[in-house]
C-alpha positions as a Markdown table, in Angstrom:
| # | Residue | x | y | z |
|---|---|---|---|---|
| 1 | Met | 37.6 | -31.7 | 9.9 |
| 2 | Ala | 37.5 | -34.1 | 7.6 |
| 3 | Ala | 35.8 | -36.7 | 9.9 |
| 4 | Leu | 32.7 | -33.8 | 11.1 |
| 5 | Ile | 32.3 | -33.2 | 7.2 |
| 6 | Gly | 32.1 | -36.7 | 6.3 |
| 7 | Ser | 29.7 | -37.4 | 8.6 |
| 8 | Leu | 27.4 | -34.5 | 7.7 |
| 9 | Ile | 27.6 | -35.1 | 4.1 |
| 10 | Ser | 26.9 | -38.3 | 2.9 |
| 11 | Glu | 26.5 | -38.4 | -0.8 |
| 12 | Pro | 28.8 | -36.8 | -3.4 |
| 13 | Gly | 28.1 | -33.3 | -3.9 |
| 14 | Asp | 26.9 | -29.8 | -2.2 |
| 15 | Leu | 25.6 | -29.1 | 0.5 |
| 16 | Asp | 24.2 | -25.5 | 2.0 |
| 17 | Thr | 23.9 | -26.2 | 5.5 |
| 18 | Ala | 21.6 | -24.6 | 8.2 |
| 19 | Ile | 24.7 | -22.1 | 8.4 |
| 20 | Pro | 24.1 | -19.3 | 6.4 |
| 21 | Ser | 27.0 | -19.1 | 4.3 |
| 22 | Leu | 28.7 | -22.5 | 5.0 |
| 23 | Thr | 28.5 | -24.9 | 1.8 |
| 24 | Leu | 30.4 | -28.8 | 2.1 |
| 25 | Tyr | 32.0 | -30.5 | -0.7 |
| 26 | Lys | 32.7 | -34.1 | -1.3 |
| 27 | Arg | 34.1 | -35.7 | -4.3 |
| 28 | Leu | 35.4 | -39.5 | -4.4 |
| 29 | Ser | 37.9 | -38.8 | -7.5 |
| 30 | Pro | 39.7 | -36.5 | -9.3 |
| 31 | Thr | 37.4 | -33.9 | -11.1 |
| 32 | Ile | 37.3 | -35.0 | -14.8 |
| 33 | Asn | 36.0 | -31.6 | -16.2 |
| 34 | Gln | 37.2 | -28.4 | -14.4 |
| 35 | Ala | 34.4 | -26.3 | -12.8 |
| 36 | Val | 34.3 | -22.7 | -13.9 |
| 37 | Gly | 33.0 | -20.4 | -12.0 |
| 38 | Tyr | 33.5 | -17.8 | -9.6 |
| 39 | Leu | 34.5 | -17.4 | -5.7 |
| 40 | Pro | 33.0 | -14.8 | -4.0 |
| 41 | Pro | 35.0 | -13.2 | -0.6 |
| 42 | Ser | 35.6 | -16.7 | 1.0 |
| 43 | Val | 37.6 | -18.6 | 2.6 |
| 44 | Cys | 37.8 | -22.6 | 1.8 |
| 45 | Leu | 39.3 | -25.3 | 4.1 |
| 46 | Ile | 40.1 | -28.9 | 2.9 |
| 47 | Gly | 39.7 | -31.6 | 5.5 |
| 48 | Gln | 40.7 | -34.3 | 3.1 |
| 49 | Gly | 42.4 | -34.1 | -0.6 |
| 50 | Ser | 43.5 | -31.5 | -2.4 |
| 51 | Lys | 42.4 | -28.7 | -5.6 |
| 52 | Ser | 43.9 | -26.5 | -8.0 |
| 53 | Val | 43.0 | -23.4 | -9.0 |
| 54 | Val | 43.6 | -21.1 | -12.2 |
| 55 | Ile | 43.0 | -17.4 | -12.1 |
| 56 | Gly | 43.9 | -16.0 | -15.4 |
| 57 | Glu | 47.8 | -17.9 | -16.3 |
| 58 | Glu | 48.1 | -18.4 | -12.1 |
| 59 | Ser | 47.8 | -21.8 | -10.6 |
| 60 | Leu | 47.5 | -22.1 | -6.8 |
| 61 | Thr | 47.3 | -25.5 | -4.9 |
| 62 | Tyr | 45.8 | -26.0 | -1.5 |
| 63 | Asp | 44.9 | -28.9 | 1.0 |
| 64 | Ala | 44.2 | -29.5 | 4.4 |
| 65 | Gln | 47.8 | -28.3 | 5.4 |
| 66 | Arg | 46.7 | -24.8 | 3.6 |
| 67 | Tyr | 43.8 | -22.6 | 2.9 |
| 68 | Leu | 42.8 | -20.5 | 0.2 |
| 69 | Val | 40.8 | -16.8 | 0.6 |
| 70 | Thr | 39.2 | -14.6 | -2.1 |
| 71 | Thr | 38.7 | -11.2 | -1.5 |
| 72 | Leu | 37.1 | -10.2 | -4.4 |
| 73 | Asp | 34.4 | -11.9 | -6.8 |
| 74 | Leu | 37.1 | -14.2 | -9.4 |
| 75 | Pro | 36.2 | -15.9 | -12.2 |
| 76 | Val | 38.3 | -19.6 | -11.5 |
| 77 | Ala | 38.4 | -22.3 | -12.8 |
| 78 | Thr | 38.6 | -25.5 | -10.4 |
| 79 | Trp | 39.5 | -28.6 | -9.9 |
| 80 | Val | 40.1 | -31.4 | -7.5 |
| 81 | Thr | 43.2 | -33.0 | -8.0 |
| 82 | Lys | 43.8 | -36.0 | -4.7 |
| 83 | Ala | 40.2 | -38.0 | -4.1 |
| 84 | Thr | 39.4 | -41.9 | -3.8 |
| 85 | Ser | 36.9 | -43.4 | -2.3 |
| 86 | Gln | 37.9 | -44.8 | 0.7 |
| 87 | Arg | 39.4 | -41.0 | 1.0 |
| 88 | Pro | 37.1 | -38.5 | -0.7 |
| 89 | Tyr | 38.3 | -35.0 | -1.1 |
| 90 | Leu | 36.2 | -33.2 | 2.0 |
| 91 | Ala | 35.8 | -29.3 | 2.2 |
| 92 | Leu | 34.3 | -26.4 | 3.6 |
| 93 | Arg | 33.9 | -22.8 | 1.8 |
| 94 | Leu | 32.8 | -19.6 | 4.0 |
| 95 | Thr | 31.1 | -16.7 | 2.4 |
| 96 | Leu | 32.8 | -13.8 | 4.1 |
| 97 | Glu | 30.6 | -11.2 | 5.8 |
| 98 | Arg | 32.2 | -7.4 | 5.1 |
| 99 | Gln | 29.8 | -6.1 | 7.7 |
| 100 | Thr | 31.1 | -8.7 | 10.1 |
| 101 | Met | 34.6 | -7.6 | 9.0 |
| 102 | Ile | 34.1 | -3.8 | 9.1 |
| 103 | Glu | 32.3 | -4.1 | 12.8 |
| 104 | Leu | 35.6 | -6.1 | 13.8 |
| 105 | Phe | 37.9 | -3.5 | 12.6 |
| 106 | Leu | 36.1 | -0.8 | 14.7 |
| 107 | Glu | 36.2 | -2.7 | 17.8 |
| 108 | Thr | 40.3 | -3.3 | 17.5 |
| 109 | Thr | 41.9 | -0.3 | 17.5 |
| 110 | His | 44.9 | -1.6 | 16.6 |
| 111 | Trp | 46.0 | -3.8 | 13.7 |
| 112 | Pro | 49.5 | -5.5 | 13.4 |
| 113 | Gly | 51.3 | -4.5 | 9.6 |
| 114 | Gln | 49.7 | -2.3 | 7.1 |
| 115 | Pro | 47.7 | -2.8 | 4.6 |
| 116 | Arg | 49.2 | -3.4 | 1.1 |
| 117 | Glu | 48.1 | -2.2 | -2.1 |
| 118 | Ser | 47.8 | -3.7 | -5.9 |
| 119 | Glu | 48.7 | -7.4 | -5.0 |
| 120 | Arg | 46.6 | -11.0 | -5.9 |
| 121 | Ala | 42.9 | -10.4 | -4.3 |
| 122 | Ile | 43.5 | -14.5 | -4.1 |
| 123 | Tyr | 46.3 | -16.5 | -1.9 |
| 124 | Val | 46.8 | -19.0 | -0.2 |
| 125 | Ser | 48.4 | -19.4 | 3.4 |
| 126 | Glu | 49.4 | -22.3 | 6.3 |
| 127 | Val | 46.3 | -23.5 | 8.6 |
| 128 | Asp | 47.1 | -22.4 | 11.8 |
| 129 | Pro | 45.6 | -24.3 | 15.0 |
| 130 | Gly | 43.3 | -21.6 | 16.0 |
| 131 | Leu | 41.3 | -21.3 | 12.2 |
| 132 | Leu | 40.8 | -24.7 | 12.6 |
| 133 | Asp | 39.4 | -25.2 | 16.1 |
| 134 | Ala | 37.0 | -22.1 | 15.6 |
| 135 | Phe | 36.0 | -24.0 | 12.0 |
| 136 | Ile | 35.6 | -27.2 | 13.5 |
| 137 | Arg | 32.9 | -25.8 | 16.0 |
| 138 | Leu | 31.3 | -24.3 | 13.3 |
| 139 | Leu | 30.5 | -27.3 | 11.6 |
| 140 | Arg | 29.6 | -29.2 | 15.2 |
| 141 | Leu | 26.7 | -26.7 | 15.2 |
| 142 | Leu | 25.2 | -28.3 | 12.3 |
| 143 | Ser | 24.5 | -31.2 | 14.9 |
| 144 | Ser | 22.7 | -28.7 | 17.4 |
| 145 | Pro | 20.3 | -26.6 | 15.0 |
| 146 | Arg | 19.0 | -25.0 | 18.2 |
| 147 | Asp | 21.9 | -23.2 | 18.8 |
| 148 | Ile | 23.0 | -22.2 | 14.9 |
| 149 | Pro | 21.4 | -18.9 | 15.5 |
| 150 | Val | 22.8 | -17.7 | 18.3 |
| 151 | Leu | 26.8 | -19.1 | 18.4 |
| 152 | Ala | 27.5 | -19.0 | 14.6 |
| 153 | Pro | 27.4 | -16.0 | 13.7 |
| 154 | Leu | 29.9 | -15.4 | 17.1 |
| 155 | Ile | 31.9 | -18.1 | 15.8 |
| 156 | Lys | 32.1 | -16.6 | 12.0 |
| 157 | Lys | 32.7 | -13.4 | 13.7 |
| 158 | Glu | 36.2 | -15.8 | 15.4 |
| 159 | Ile | 36.9 | -16.8 | 12.2 |
| 160 | Cys | 37.1 | -13.0 | 10.9 |
| 161 | Tyr | 38.8 | -11.7 | 13.4 |
| 162 | Arg | 41.6 | -14.9 | 13.1 |
| 163 | Leu | 42.0 | -14.4 | 9.4 |
| 164 | Leu | 42.3 | -10.6 | 9.9 |
| 165 | Val | 45.4 | -10.6 | 12.6 |
| 166 | Gly | 47.1 | -13.7 | 10.0 |
| 167 | Glu | 49.8 | -13.3 | 8.0 |
| 168 | Gln | 47.3 | -12.2 | 5.0 |
| 169 | Gly | 45.3 | -9.6 | 7.6 |
| 170 | Pro | 46.9 | -6.8 | 5.9 |
| 171 | Arg | 45.9 | -8.2 | 2.4 |
| 172 | Leu | 42.0 | -9.0 | 3.7 |
| 173 | Arg | 41.5 | -5.6 | 5.7 |
| 174 | Gln | 41.5 | -4.2 | 1.9 |
| 175 | Ile | 37.6 | -5.4 | 1.9 |
| 176 | Ile | 36.6 | -3.0 | 4.6 |
| 177 | Ser | 38.5 | -0.1 | 3.3 |
| 178 | Glu | 36.3 | 2.5 | 1.4 |
| 179 | Thr | 39.3 | 3.9 | -0.1 |
| 180 | Ser | 41.5 | 0.7 | -1.1 |
| 181 | Arg | 41.9 | 0.7 | -4.4 |
| 182 | Ser | 40.5 | -3.1 | -3.7 |
| 183 | Asn | 37.2 | -2.2 | -2.8 |
| 184 | His | 37.4 | 0.7 | -6.1 |
| 185 | Ile | 37.9 | -2.1 | -8.2 |
| 186 | Ser | 34.9 | -3.8 | -6.7 |
| 187 | Lys | 32.7 | -1.6 | -7.6 |
| 188 | Ala | 33.7 | -2.0 | -11.2 |
| 189 | Ile | 33.5 | -6.0 | -10.8 |
| 190 | Glu | 29.6 | -6.0 | -9.5 |
| 191 | Trp | 29.0 | -3.6 | -12.6 |
| 192 | Leu | 30.7 | -6.3 | -14.9 |
| 193 | Lys | 28.8 | -9.2 | -12.9 |
| 194 | Glu | 25.1 | -7.4 | -13.6 |
| 195 | Asn | 26.0 | -6.1 | -16.8 |
| 196 | Tyr | 27.8 | -8.9 | -18.5 |
| 197 | Ala | 26.1 | -9.4 | -21.9 |
| 198 | Lys | 26.8 | -5.2 | -22.6 |
| 199 | Ser | 29.2 | -3.8 | -24.4 |
| 200 | Ile | 32.0 | -2.2 | -21.7 |
| 201 | Arg | 34.6 | 1.2 | -22.3 |
| 202 | Val | 37.2 | 0.8 | -19.7 |
| 203 | Asp | 37.0 | 4.7 | -19.6 |
| 204 | Trp | 33.9 | 4.3 | -18.5 |
| 205 | Leu | 34.7 | 2.0 | -15.6 |
| 206 | Ala | 37.3 | 3.5 | -14.8 |
| 207 | Ser | 35.3 | 6.4 | -13.9 |
| 208 | Leu | 32.8 | 4.2 | -12.2 |
| 209 | Ser | 35.8 | 3.5 | -9.8 |
| 210 | Gly | 37.1 | 6.8 | -9.3 |
| 211 | Met | 40.8 | 6.1 | -11.4 |
| 212 | Ser | 42.2 | 7.3 | -14.2 |
| 213 | Gln | 42.1 | 4.7 | -17.0 |
| 214 | Ser | 45.4 | 4.1 | -16.9 |
| 215 | Asn | 45.7 | 3.0 | -13.2 |
| 216 | Phe | 42.5 | 1.5 | -13.3 |
| 217 | Phe | 43.7 | -0.9 | -16.4 |
| 218 | Gln | 46.9 | -1.4 | -13.8 |
| 219 | Gln | 45.1 | -1.7 | -10.7 |
| 220 | Phe | 42.8 | -4.1 | -12.1 |
| 221 | Arg | 44.8 | -6.7 | -13.5 |
| 222 | Ser | 46.7 | -6.7 | -10.4 |
| 223 | Phe | 44.3 | -7.5 | -8.1 |
| 224 | Thr | 42.5 | -9.8 | -11.1 |
| 225 | Ala | 45.3 | -11.2 | -12.9 |
| 226 | Leu | 42.8 | -10.4 | -15.8 |
| 227 | Ser | 41.8 | -7.1 | -18.0 |
| 228 | Pro | 38.5 | -6.3 | -17.8 |
| 229 | Leu | 37.8 | -7.4 | -21.0 |
| 230 | Gln | 39.3 | -10.7 | -20.4 |
| 231 | Tyr | 37.4 | -10.6 | -17.0 |
| 232 | Gln | 34.1 | -9.8 | -19.0 |
| 233 | Lys | 34.8 | -12.5 | -21.5 |
| 234 | Lys | 35.0 | -15.4 | -18.9 |
| 235 | Leu | 31.6 | -14.1 | -17.5 |
| 236 | Arg | 30.4 | -14.4 | -20.4 |
| 237 | Leu | 31.5 | -18.3 | -20.9 |
| 238 | Ile | 30.7 | -19.3 | -17.4 |
| 239 | Glu | 27.2 | -18.2 | -18.1 |
| 240 | Ala | 26.6 | -19.7 | -20.8 |
| 241 | Arg | 27.8 | -23.1 | -20.2 |
| 242 | Arg | 25.1 | -22.5 | -17.5 |
| 243 | Ile | 23.1 | -21.7 | -19.9 |
| 244 | Met | 23.5 | -24.6 | -22.2 |
| 245 | Leu | 23.7 | -27.2 | -19.2 |
| 246 | Glu | 20.4 | -25.8 | -17.2 |
| 247 | Glu | 18.3 | -24.2 | -19.7 |
| 248 | Asn | 19.3 | -26.9 | -22.6 |
| 249 | Lys | 19.4 | -23.8 | -25.0 |
| 250 | Glu | 21.7 | -24.1 | -28.8 |
| 251 | Val | 25.3 | -23.5 | -29.0 |
| 252 | Ala | 24.2 | -20.4 | -31.1 |
| 253 | Asn | 21.2 | -19.1 | -29.2 |
| 254 | Ala | 23.4 | -18.8 | -25.1 |
| 255 | Ala | 25.8 | -16.8 | -27.0 |
| 256 | Phe | 24.2 | -13.9 | -28.2 |
| 257 | Gln | 22.4 | -14.3 | -25.1 |
| 258 | Val | 25.9 | -13.0 | -23.1 |
| 259 | Gly | 26.5 | -10.8 | -25.8 |
| 260 | Tyr | 28.7 | -12.2 | -28.5 |
| 261 | Glu | 27.5 | -11.5 | -31.6 |
| 262 | Ser | 29.7 | -14.6 | -34.0 |
| 263 | Pro | 29.1 | -18.2 | -32.5 |
| 264 | Ser | 32.0 | -19.1 | -34.3 |
| 265 | Gln | 34.1 | -16.2 | -32.0 |
| 266 | Phe | 32.3 | -17.4 | -29.1 |
| 267 | Ser | 33.0 | -21.6 | -29.9 |
| 268 | Arg | 36.6 | -20.9 | -30.0 |
| 269 | Asp | 36.6 | -18.6 | -27.1 |
| 270 | Tyr | 34.4 | -21.3 | -25.5 |
| 271 | Ala | 37.3 | -23.8 | -26.0 |
| 272 | Arg | 40.3 | -22.1 | -25.5 |
| 273 | Leu | 38.6 | -21.5 | -21.6 |
| 274 | Phe | 37.4 | -25.1 | -21.1 |
| 275 | Gly | 39.1 | -27.0 | -23.2 |
| 276 | Ala | 36.8 | -28.3 | -25.4 |
| 277 | Ser | 34.2 | -27.4 | -27.7 |
| 278 | Pro | 30.4 | -26.4 | -26.5 |
| 279 | Arg | 29.2 | -29.8 | -28.1 |
| 280 | Gln | 32.0 | -31.4 | -27.2 |
| 281 | Asp | 32.4 | -30.2 | -23.6 |
| 282 | Leu | 28.4 | -30.2 | -22.9 |
| 283 | Lys | 28.7 | -34.1 | -24.0 |
| 284 | Ser | 31.6 | -34.5 | -21.6 |
| 285 | Leu | 29.6 | -33.0 | -18.5 |
| 286 | His | 25.8 | -34.5 | -19.7 |
| 287 | Asp | 27.8 | -37.9 | -19.3 |
| 288 | Glu | 29.9 | -37.3 | -16.0 |
| 289 | Leu | 26.5 | -36.0 | -14.6 |
| 290 | Ala | 24.6 | -38.9 | -15.8 |
| 291 | Phe | 27.1 | -41.3 | -13.9 |
| 292 | Glu | 26.8 | -38.9 | -10.8 |
| 293 | Pro | 23.9 | -36.8 | -10.7 |
| 294 | Ala | 25.6 | -35.4 | -7.3 |
| 295 | Lys | 27.9 | -33.0 | -9.6 |
| 296 | Val | 25.4 | -31.5 | -11.1 |
| 297 | Arg | 26.1 | -28.5 | -8.5 |
| 298 | Ala | 30.0 | -29.2 | -9.2 |
| 299 | His | 29.8 | -28.4 | -13.1 |
| 300 | Glu | 27.3 | -25.6 | -13.5 |
| 301 | Gly | 29.7 | -23.0 | -14.0 |
| 302 | Gly | 26.8 | -20.1 | -13.8 |
| 303 | Leu | 27.1 | -16.7 | -12.0 |
| 304 | Thr | 26.9 | -18.5 | -8.7 |
| 305 | Pro | 30.2 | -19.5 | -5.7 |
| 306 | Thr | 31.8 | -22.8 | -7.1 |
| 307 | Ala | 34.9 | -23.9 | -4.7 |
């Protein structure tokens, strides 16, 4: 898999491929600044190197032997922990399509294990040969563009199947069920993503999710490792970073645009999340991007997927 990814992405950076929802990544050194963004429901595999992901106060590490799956949109901090110019970090991310998983679920009468509620919506598992083989065949399709429209959907469906029957299948099947708490929490998350600059009331989000306020708060934290307010704060800071970096907005303007009333409070929260004040962080990012421009998407940090 590493050889295939290396042959498909020549320069360090990110590559959105001709296969919808498949993105490739290459880095020549460990990440200096953490990339903070959100991960949609997806599966991430590494061909070479390793990476760490932090959600809330928890940290997960994965490499060529372990893959990462998220079942909800999650704001995370990520950084490459192992990469050199001789052995670059080479990885991929495939967004999981809920409709494909629903179709699979309906086609099969028995699934191993029972769905479990109230578990973290992100996990790491060992890569099995069948899953790896499917991803290799998906990557090989990129060298045969005329086959992509017909064969890519079939291979992506196989990948979803292998994930659903794997050791974490019961957890992943929460994406499918309309009645699962995971799906109810996803409604609140979708609203927060679209309205991050607005004031929120937890009781209103609980009502939107069809839960009592206490149950909603407990389930939200269980799945995301964050309270609803902490989740919103991270979304605001992630988007503010993107605004300042891409739109060249001043710190105060970005703070007000994402819903902060106090630029000083914004700067304090920003430093806690990114490890430096807004101006220091942006200077560091600009210096790094000037040195290696292809890294821009790794640090854009907006409300767009990261991996």
